[in-house]
Z-matrix of the N, CA and C atoms (Angstrom, degrees):
N
C 1 1.427
C 2 1.533 1 111.96
N 3 1.361 2 116.16 1 -55.54
C 4 1.469 3 117.87 2 -176.18
C 5 1.512 4 111.74 3 -67.61
N 6 1.353 5 117.64 4 -33.11
C 7 1.448 6 118.69 5 176.82
C 8 1.507 7 113.46 6 -66.40
N 9 1.334 8 114.98 7 -38.67
C 10 1.466 9 120.38 8 178.01
C 11 1.529 10 109.92 9 -63.41
N 12 1.322 11 117.33 10 -43.17
C 13 1.465 12 120.22 11 177.40
C 14 1.525 13 109.87 12 -64.06
N 15 1.327 14 116.23 13 -43.67
C 16 1.499 15 120.63 14 -179.45
C 17 1.501 16 111.65 15 -59.43
N 18 1.329 17 118.12 16 -32.06
C 19 1.455 18 121.25 17 -178.10
C 20 1.515 19 113.08 18 -88.47
N 21 1.325 20 117.93 19 1.85
C 22 1.469 21 120.09 20 -176.63
C 23 1.512 22 113.38 21 -70.93
N 24 1.318 23 116.54 22 147.32
C 25 1.466 24 121.60 23 176.48
C 26 1.526 25 111.90 24 -62.33
N 27 1.341 26 117.94 25 -30.52
C 28 1.463 27 118.88 26 -179.09
C 29 1.511 28 111.00 27 -61.94
N 30 1.320 29 117.87 28 -37.97
C 31 1.449 30 119.92 29 176.50
C 32 1.522 31 112.73 30 -75.62
N 33 1.298 32 115.33 31 -43.32
C 34 1.461 33 119.46 32 -179.72
C 35 1.538 34 112.62 33 -57.07
N 36 1.327 35 114.69 34 -36.97
C 37 1.460 36 119.36 35 -178.03
C 38 1.527 37 112.95 36 -100.33
N 39 1.357 38 118.57 37 5.05
C 40 1.446 39 121.86 38 173.45
C 41 1.525 40 115.13 39 73.46
N 42 1.344 41 116.32 40 29.65
C 43 1.482 42 119.53 41 178.86
C 44 1.537 43 107.40 42 -91.64
N 45 1.314 44 115.71 43 81.36
C 46 1.480 45 121.84 44 -172.71
C 47 1.493 46 112.60 45 -75.77
N 48 1.347 47 119.07 46 -24.36
C 49 1.497 48 121.12 47 175.72
C 50 1.525 49 108.42 48 -66.38
N 51 1.348 50 116.49 49 -44.12
C 52 1.465 51 119.94 50 178.34
C 53 1.527 52 110.58 51 -66.81
N 54 1.359 53 116.16 52 -38.36
C 55 1.440 54 120.36 53 176.87
C 56 1.525 55 111.02 54 -59.30
N 57 1.328 56 116.20 55 -45.33
C 58 1.444 57 121.86 56 179.02
C 59 1.537 58 110.95 57 -55.73
N 60 1.294 59 116.17 58 -49.55
C 61 1.462 60 120.15 59 -179.35
C 62 1.558 61 111.13 60 -63.11
N 63 1.314 62 116.72 61 -39.95
C 64 1.462 63 120.78 62 179.55
C 65 1.534 64 111.12 63 -65.61
N 66 1.319 65 118.86 64 -43.28
C 67 1.481 66 121.63 65 -179.59
C 68 1.522 67 110.26 66 -66.63
N 69 1.322 68 118.55 67 -38.37
C 70 1.470 69 120.42 68 177.30
C 71 1.534 70 110.19 69 -62.07
N 72 1.360 71 117.05 70 -43.68
C 73 1.473 72 119.03 71 177.07
C 74 1.507 73 112.71 72 -62.26
N 75 1.338 74 116.48 73 -41.78
C 76 1.495 75 119.84 74 179.27
C 77 1.534 76 110.67 75 -62.76
N 78 1.311 77 117.55 76 -43.73
C 79 1.452 78 121.46 77 -179.16
C 80 1.523 79 112.21 78 -64.04
N 81 1.309 80 116.69 79 -34.25
C 82 1.464 81 121.32 80 177.89
C 83 1.518 82 110.44 81 -67.37
N 84 1.323 83 117.80 82 -31.96
C 85 1.448 84 121.32 83 -177.72
C 86 1.548 85 112.82 84 -85.90
N 87 1.322 86 115.43 85 -20.35
C 88 1.477 87 120.61 86 -175.55
C 89 1.496 88 109.02 87 -137.01
N 90 1.336 89 118.50 88 79.73
C 91 1.483 90 121.14 89 -178.18
C 92 1.507 91 113.26 90 -65.47
N 93 1.354 92 119.68 91 -13.56
C 94 1.468 93 121.05 92 177.96
C 95 1.531 94 111.54 93 -73.53
N 96 1.334 95 116.74 94 -13.48
C 97 1.472 96 121.72 95 175.92
C 98 1.535 97 107.21 96 -87.92
N 99 1.292 98 115.43 97 128.01
C 100 1.485 99 120.69 98 179.90
C 101 1.509 100 110.15 99 -120.84
N 102 1.303 101 116.61 100 153.72
C 103 1.435 102 122.62 101 175.23
C 104 1.506 103 113.85 102 51.55
N 105 1.334 104 114.87 103 43.99
C 106 1.464 105 120.71 104 177.61
C 107 1.527 106 108.49 105 -75.39
N 108 1.325 107 116.56 106 110.39
C 109 1.466 108 121.36 107 -173.83
C 110 1.532 109 111.74 108 -145.77
N 111 1.311 110 113.83 109 158.65
C 112 1.456 111 120.91 110 171.88
C 113 1.537 112 105.48 111 -119.22
N 114 1.324 113 115.40 112 126.39
C 115 1.443 114 121.61 113 -176.72
C 116 1.535 115 109.69 114 -116.36
N 117 1.309 116 117.32 115 149.10
C 118 1.460 117 119.43 116 172.15
C 119 1.551 118 107.67 117 -80.22
N 120 1.307 119 116.01 118 179.04
C 121 1.467 120 121.48 119 -175.71
C 122 1.530 121 112.44 120 -60.65
N 123 1.344 122 117.81 121 -24.41
C 124 1.464 123 121.88 122 179.05
C 125 1.532 124 112.83 123 -92.90
N 126 1.339 125 116.72 124 -0.65
C 127 1.452 126 120.04 125 177.62
C 128 1.526 127 115.32 126 94.10
N 129 1.355 128 115.60 127 2.21
C 130 1.464 129 117.95 128 177.16
C 131 1.528 130 109.20 129 -72.64
N 132 1.350 131 116.49 130 140.75
C 133 1.447 132 120.63 131 -179.98
C 134 1.536 133 110.81 132 -74.87
N 135 1.331 134 115.78 133 121.38
C 136 1.466 135 121.28 134 177.31
C 137 1.503 136 111.17 135 -91.08
N 138 1.326 137 117.12 136 -37.52
C 139 1.453 138 123.64 137 173.65
C 140 1.516 139 106.98 138 -159.47
N 141 1.353 140 115.35 139 155.02
C 142 1.454 141 119.51 140 -171.99
C 143 1.545 142 108.24 141 -152.67
N 144 1.329 143 114.65 142 159.63
C 145 1.472 144 118.73 143 175.69
C 146 1.516 145 112.86 144 -75.57
N 147 1.319 146 117.01 145 -9.23
C 148 1.456 147 119.78 146 174.87
C 149 1.523 148 107.24 147 -80.80
N 150 1.332 149 119.29 148 134.25
C 151 1.470 150 121.48 149 -173.33
C 152 1.531 151 113.58 150 -56.86
N 153 1.330 152 119.27 151 -31.85
C 154 1.467 153 120.37 152 -178.59
C 155 1.533 154 111.31 153 -88.41
N 156 1.345 155 117.34 154 -1.98
C 157 1.455 156 119.78 155 177.77
C 158 1.519 157 114.43 156 79.43
N 159 1.353 158 116.24 157 2.78
C 160 1.459 159 119.40 158 -178.74
C 161 1.518 160 109.19 159 -80.67
N 162 1.335 161 116.77 160 149.04
C 163 1.456 162 119.85 161 176.79
C 164 1.543 163 109.71 162 -65.34
N 165 1.326 164 116.63 163 141.04
C 166 1.463 165 120.36 164 -176.86
C 167 1.499 166 112.22 165 -86.84
N 168 1.331 167 119.12 166 -14.57
C 169 1.455 168 121.30 167 -172.55
C 170 1.505 169 110.83 168 -98.87
N 171 1.302 170 114.06 169 149.47
C 172 1.504 171 121.36 170 175.58
C 173 1.528 172 106.83 171 -105.97
N 174 1.293 173 115.94 172 170.83
C 175 1.463 174 120.73 173 174.54
C 176 1.498 175 111.49 174 104.19
N 177 1.321 176 117.49 175 -130.34
C 178 1.452 177 123.58 176 -176.10
C 179 1.544 178 110.20 177 -59.84
N 180 1.335 179 118.42 178 142.75
C 181 1.451 180 120.32 179 170.06
C 182 1.541 181 108.87 180 -57.36
N 183 1.317 182 116.75 181 146.30
C 184 1.474 183 121.30 182 -176.30
C 185 1.525 184 112.36 183 -49.95
N 186 1.322 185 117.68 184 -45.82
C 187 1.492 186 119.76 185 -174.01
C 188 1.517 187 111.71 186 -67.51
N 189 1.349 188 117.79 187 -18.24
C 190 1.481 189 120.61 188 -178.57
C 191 1.548 190 111.77 189 -94.12
N 192 1.304 191 117.48 190 -5.05
C 193 1.456 192 118.65 191 179.48
C 194 1.559 193 107.81 192 -67.69
N 195 1.328 194 116.96 193 130.27
C 196 1.477 195 119.50 194 -174.25
C 197 1.537 196 114.04 195 -55.14
N 198 1.330 197 117.92 196 -40.80
C 199 1.460 198 119.58 197 -178.71
C 200 1.521 199 111.65 198 -68.91
N 201 1.331 200 118.86 199 -30.37
C 202 1.474 201 121.33 200 176.94
C 203 1.504 202 108.86 201 -72.59
N 204 1.352 203 117.68 202 -46.19
C 205 1.461 204 119.58 203 178.95
C 206 1.533 205 111.57 204 -60.43
N 207 1.326 206 116.44 205 -43.95
C 208 1.487 207 119.41 206 179.44
C 209 1.504 208 113.07 207 -62.59
N 210 1.317 209 117.70 208 -41.82
C 211 1.483 210 121.23 209 177.78
C 212 1.521 211 110.50 210 -59.06
N 213 1.321 212 115.89 211 -44.64
C 214 1.483 213 120.01 212 179.77
C 215 1.507 214 111.08 213 -69.02
N 216 1.326 215 117.89 214 -42.96
C 217 1.488 216 121.56 215 -177.38
C 218 1.536 217 112.83 216 -69.70
N 219 1.345 218 113.29 217 -41.41
C 220 1.491 219 117.76 218 -174.27
C 221 1.562 220 111.65 219 -93.53
N 222 1.302 221 116.86 220 -14.43
C 223 1.481 222 120.80 221 177.97
C 224 1.519 223 114.22 222 65.92
N 225 1.347 224 115.98 223 33.72
C 226 1.466 225 118.44 224 -177.13
C 227 1.543 226 110.92 225 -149.37
N 228 1.325 227 115.38 226 172.19
C 229 1.451 228 122.94 227 178.05
C 230 1.549 229 109.30 228 -63.43
N 231 1.298 230 115.11 229 134.40
C 232 1.489 231 120.43 230 -177.66
C 233 1.534 232 108.64 231 -130.31
N 234 1.315 233 115.57 232 136.47
C 235 1.462 234 122.64 233 168.96
C 236 1.513 235 106.53 234 -103.14
N 237 1.320 236 118.04 235 120.86
C 238 1.438 237 121.51 236 -177.81
C 239 1.493 238 111.44 237 -86.35
N 240 1.328 239 116.01 238 -171.46
C 241 1.455 240 122.41 239 176.58
C 242 1.529 241 108.70 240 -93.41
N 243 1.330 242 116.20 241 147.35
C 244 1.460 243 118.53 242 -177.39
C 245 1.505 244 111.24 243 -54.93
N 246 1.283 245 114.89 244 148.12
C 247 1.460 246 121.82 245 -176.23
C 248 1.533 247 109.76 246 -150.00
N 249 1.289 248 116.63 247 173.35
C 250 1.464 249 121.84 248 173.16
C 251 1.510 250 108.95 249 -122.42
N 252 1.325 251 116.87 250 124.37
C 253 1.477 252 119.20 251 -179.44
C 254 1.500 253 113.69 252 -72.19
N 255 1.346 254 117.33 253 -20.98
C 256 1.437 255 122.26 254 178.47
C 257 1.510 256 109.88 255 -114.85
N 258 1.321 257 116.23 256 -162.92
C 259 1.474 258 118.02 257 175.71
C 260 1.522 259 111.09 258 -58.40
N 261 1.332 260 116.88 259 137.49
C 262 1.464 261 122.72 260 -174.37
C 263 1.542 262 110.46 261 -57.92
N 264 1.309 263 117.39 262 -29.62
C 265 1.458 264 121.01 263 -178.24
C 266 1.522 265 112.94 264 -77.65
N 267 1.355 266 117.00 265 -12.26
C 268 1.452 267 120.62 266 -178.34
C 269 1.512 268 110.16 267 -71.80
N 270 1.320 269 119.25 268 118.38
C 271 1.469 270 120.84 269 -175.42
C 272 1.518 271 110.59 270 -65.27
N 273 1.309 272 114.65 271 143.23
C 274 1.451 273 122.41 272 173.51
C 275 1.496 274 114.19 273 76.03
N 276 1.309 275 119.78 274 20.30
C 277 1.467 276 120.43 275 -178.77
C 278 1.510 277 113.79 276 -102.41
N 279 1.326 278 119.52 277 -4.93
C 280 1.444 279 120.85 278 -177.74
C 281 1.521 280 109.17 279 -66.13
N 282 1.345 281 113.72 280 140.06
C 283 1.488 282 119.24 281 179.41
C 284 1.527 283 109.18 282 -146.76
N 285 1.312 284 114.35 283 158.44
C 286 1.448 285 122.75 284 175.87
C 287 1.521 286 107.25 285 -108.66
N 288 1.359 287 116.49 286 115.61
C 289 1.490 288 118.76 287 -175.34
C 290 1.510 289 112.30 288 -86.39
N 291 1.341 290 114.24 289 149.08
C 292 1.437 291 122.77 290 175.94
C 293 1.539 292 107.83 291 -131.01
N 294 1.290 293 117.25 292 149.70
C 295 1.479 294 120.55 293 178.56
C 296 1.523 295 108.84 294 -149.80
N 297 1.309 296 115.55 295 146.73
C 298 1.454 297 122.55 296 176.40
C 299 1.533 298 107.74 297 -147.41
N 300 1.342 299 117.34 298 136.53
C 301 1.459 300 118.40 299 178.11
C 302 1.526 301 111.32 300 -70.90
N 303 1.325 302 116.40 301 152.49
C 304 1.423 303 120.69 302 170.67
C 305 1.532 304 109.67 303 -120.68
N 306 1.329 305 118.06 304 155.75
C 307 1.441 306 122.45 305 -175.43
C 308 1.524 307 111.42 306 -116.55
N 309 1.319 308 114.41 307 147.91
C 310 1.459 309 120.22 308 179.18
C 311 1.533 310 109.65 309 -82.24
N 312 1.319 311 115.93 310 -177.16
C 313 1.476 312 121.38 311 -177.37
C 314 1.531 313 112.58 312 -57.53
N 315 1.333 314 116.89 313 -32.51
C 316 1.454 315 122.53 314 -179.16
C 317 1.552 316 111.78 315 -80.63
N 318 1.320 317 117.28 316 -8.71
C 319 1.471 318 121.92 317 179.47
C 320 1.507 319 114.35 318 92.54
N 321 1.342 320 116.67 319 3.55
C 322 1.478 321 119.74 320 177.00
C 323 1.521 322 110.42 321 -83.01
N 324 1.350 323 115.28 322 145.84
C 325 1.465 324 118.66 323 176.67
C 326 1.510 325 107.85 324 -64.23
N 327 1.324 326 116.56 325 121.59
C 328 1.459 327 122.54 326 -176.99
C 329 1.508 328 112.96 327 -104.68
N 330 1.325 329 116.64 328 -16.71
C 331 1.451 330 119.41 329 179.76
C 332 1.494 331 109.37 330 168.99
N 333 1.342 332 115.42 331 -155.12
C 334 1.478 333 121.52 332 -174.23
C 335 1.532 334 110.35 333 -143.00
N 336 1.335 335 114.48 334 143.14
C 337 1.467 336 121.84 335 172.96
C 338 1.533 337 106.33 336 -97.80
N 339 1.315 338 115.64 337 130.12
C 340 1.480 339 119.60 338 -179.06
C 341 1.535 340 110.93 339 -122.40
N 342 1.301 341 114.28 340 153.13
C 343 1.456 342 121.72 341 -179.14
C 344 1.515 343 107.84 342 -154.84
N 345 1.297 344 117.22 343 138.87
C 346 1.504 345 121.38 344 171.47
C 347 1.511 346 108.45 345 -112.78
N 348 1.325 347 117.01 346 128.97
C 349 1.461 348 123.05 347 175.89
C 350 1.504 349 107.38 348 -92.49
N 351 1.316 350 116.43 349 125.21
C 352 1.457 351 124.03 350 -178.75
C 353 1.541 352 109.73 351 -61.45
N 354 1.322 353 117.93 352 115.24
C 355 1.464 354 121.87 353 -177.19
C 356 1.540 355 113.56 354 -70.01
N 357 1.322 356 120.59 355 -39.52
C 358 1.477 357 117.08 356 174.10
C 359 1.511 358 112.13 357 -59.69
N 360 1.330 359 118.76 358 -38.82
C 361 1.465 360 121.77 359 175.46
C 362 1.509 361 110.62 360 -62.11
N 363 1.328 362 117.35 361 -45.06
C 364 1.469 363 121.70 362 -179.86
C 365 1.526 364 110.79 363 -62.47
N 366 1.337 365 117.73 364 -45.06
C 367 1.460 366 121.47 365 179.53
C 368 1.523 367 112.33 366 -62.93
N 369 1.331 368 116.29 367 -39.75
C 370 1.456 369 120.31 368 177.38
C 371 1.514 370 111.51 369 -62.36
N 372 1.321 371 117.37 370 -43.16
C 373 1.452 372 121.69 371 179.20
C 374 1.495 373 111.41 372 -66.59
N 375 1.336 374 119.08 373 -43.69
C 376 1.457 375 120.74 374 176.42
C 377 1.533 376 113.12 375 -64.02
N 378 1.294 377 116.46 376 -38.28
C 379 1.465 378 119.95 377 -178.13
C 380 1.521 379 112.41 378 -66.19
N 381 1.340 380 117.18 379 -23.61
C 382 1.456 381 121.53 380 179.59
C 383 1.514 382 113.39 381 -80.93
N 384 1.335 383 117.35 382 -4.26
C 385 1.461 384 121.72 383 -178.35
C 386 1.514 385 111.75 384 -108.37
N 387 1.350 386 117.11 385 150.79
C 388 1.469 387 119.09 386 -178.75
C 389 1.509 388 110.41 387 -70.71
N 390 1.362 389 114.49 388 155.73
C 391 1.471 390 121.46 389 177.85
C 392 1.504 391 108.79 390 -69.11
N 393 1.332 392 120.15 391 134.48
C 394 1.444 393 121.35 392 175.41
C 395 1.518 394 110.31 393 -75.88
N 396 1.354 395 118.32 394 174.85
C 397 1.465 396 121.78 395 -177.86
C 398 1.531 397 112.75 396 -59.63
N 399 1.315 398 117.12 397 -43.81
C 400 1.451 399 120.62 398 177.02
C 401 1.548 400 107.25 399 -118.07
N 402 1.303 401 115.26 400 76.90
C 403 1.438 402 119.43 401 -169.43
C 404 1.512 403 115.09 402 -75.45
N 405 1.306 404 113.78 403 155.43
C 406 1.457 405 121.66 404 166.61
C 407 1.512 406 106.03 405 -120.48
N 408 1.298 407 117.68 406 141.44
C 409 1.455 408 120.97 407 -175.20
C 410 1.520 409 111.50 408 -112.66
N 411 1.304 410 114.42 409 144.93
C 412 1.449 411 123.03 410 175.21
C 413 1.533 412 105.65 411 -102.53
N 414 1.287 413 117.15 412 124.89
C 415 1.463 414 121.87 413 178.63
C 416 1.516 415 108.69 414 -112.82
N 417 1.352 416 117.26 415 97.90
C 418 1.460 417 119.19 416 -175.49
C 419 1.529 418 112.62 417 -87.05
N 420 1.306 419 116.03 418 62.34
C 421 1.455 420 118.88 419 179.98
C 422 1.523 421 109.94 420 -71.01
N 423 1.291 422 117.70 421 158.40
C 424 1.464 423 120.14 422 -177.82
C 425 1.522 424 112.99 423 -66.25
N 426 1.316 425 118.01 424 -29.10
C 427 1.441 426 119.33 425 -175.60
C 428 1.491 427 114.47 426 -94.66
N 429 1.335 428 119.10 427 -35.14
C 430 1.467 429 121.02 428 -176.51
C 431 1.534 430 111.54 429 -155.23
N 432 1.376 431 117.95 430 84.88
C 433 1.450 432 117.99 431 175.21
C 434 1.528 433 109.55 432 -58.93
N 435 1.349 434 116.20 433 144.87
C 436 1.447 435 119.68 434 -178.19
C 437 1.499 436 111.59 435 -156.35
N 438 1.360 437 114.34 436 161.60
C 439 1.452 438 122.13 437 175.12
C 440 1.535 439 107.50 438 -100.65
N 441 1.325 440 117.07 439 144.71
C 442 1.438 441 120.96 440 174.28
C 443 1.516 442 109.21 441 -153.62
N 444 1.326 443 115.86 442 168.00
C 445 1.454 444 119.43 443 178.11
C 446 1.526 445 108.60 444 -86.42
N 447 1.325 446 114.92 445 141.25
C 448 1.458 447 119.10 446 173.51
C 449 1.518 448 106.49 447 -76.31
N 450 1.340 449 117.92 448 153.17
C 451 1.473 450 122.04 449 -173.25
C 452 1.518 451 113.95 450 -55.64
N 453 1.307 452 119.60 451 -57.43
C 454 1.486 453 123.41 452 177.45
C 455 1.536 454 106.92 453 -155.22
N 456 1.291 455 114.44 454 179.97
C 457 1.487 456 118.52 455 -179.92
C 458 1.512 457 111.54 456 -94.64
N 459 1.355 458 120.05 457 11.36
C 460 1.432 459 121.34 458 179.18
C 461 1.513 460 110.05 459 -66.99
N 462 1.351 461 119.17 460 154.75
C 463 1.461 462 119.47 461 -179.91
C 464 1.519 463 113.94 462 -55.72
N 465 1.326 464 118.25 463 -38.58
C 466 1.475 465 118.80 464 179.59
C 467 1.532 466 111.36 465 -68.75
N 468 1.337 467 115.75 466 -38.52
C 469 1.482 468 118.75 467 177.93
C 470 1.489 469 110.50 468 -68.75
N 471 1.337 470 117.05 469 -37.20
C 472 1.463 471 119.69 470 -179.91
C 473 1.525 472 110.84 471 -62.77
N 474 1.298 473 116.94 472 -33.86
C 475 1.477 474 119.81 473 179.37
C 476 1.543 475 109.42 474 -71.21
N 477 1.342 476 117.74 475 -22.20
C 478 1.474 477 119.98 476 177.09
C 479 1.507 478 110.37 477 -79.82
N 480 1.319 479 117.07 478 -16.28
C 481 1.464 480 122.38 479 -179.41
C 482 1.513 481 106.12 480 -88.55
N 483 1.296 482 117.62 481 85.03
C 484 1.470 483 122.78 482 -175.15
C 485 1.518 484 112.86 483 -68.99
N 486 1.317 485 117.22 484 -35.71
C 487 1.449 486 120.28 485 -174.36
C 488 1.500 487 110.05 486 -126.70
N 489 1.351 488 116.67 487 71.63
C 490 1.477 489 119.44 488 -175.76
C 491 1.496 490 112.51 489 -80.04
N 492 1.330 491 112.69 490 163.53
C 493 1.475 492 120.06 491 171.21
C 494 1.505 493 107.01 492 -112.28
């Protein structure tokens, strides 16, 4: 998703009004995507899935978010560490952030496209699927969601793998 947006002509040619309308439509179709935004190199919001164009996340300034910095520094798609866009105690706010740089018409990195994938949505979807032979488990605990290996592929171990991938 973020790579597709980053490759769009609207970003390459700086049509941020069209970008804004496009991101709002995308967010309406996929509510599991959070904080869908396009930022300039300094972290200012150029367009966003929020109708007023304001950033949806609180906390660190956009340019200081590690996944944004890494995308700009490394010039590639980045998966960040899980975070909460609102107060940490707010249920259902955990998300996994993604970022990818976009380039202007001259080919220079002009900023970054960001997206947060809703972790409760992701955990629910993984939990509805059977454990694979060599499973990895997602543990969406309130304090520290994490990935781990499931014990074995035996039927009893598979039942212990509540949230498999």
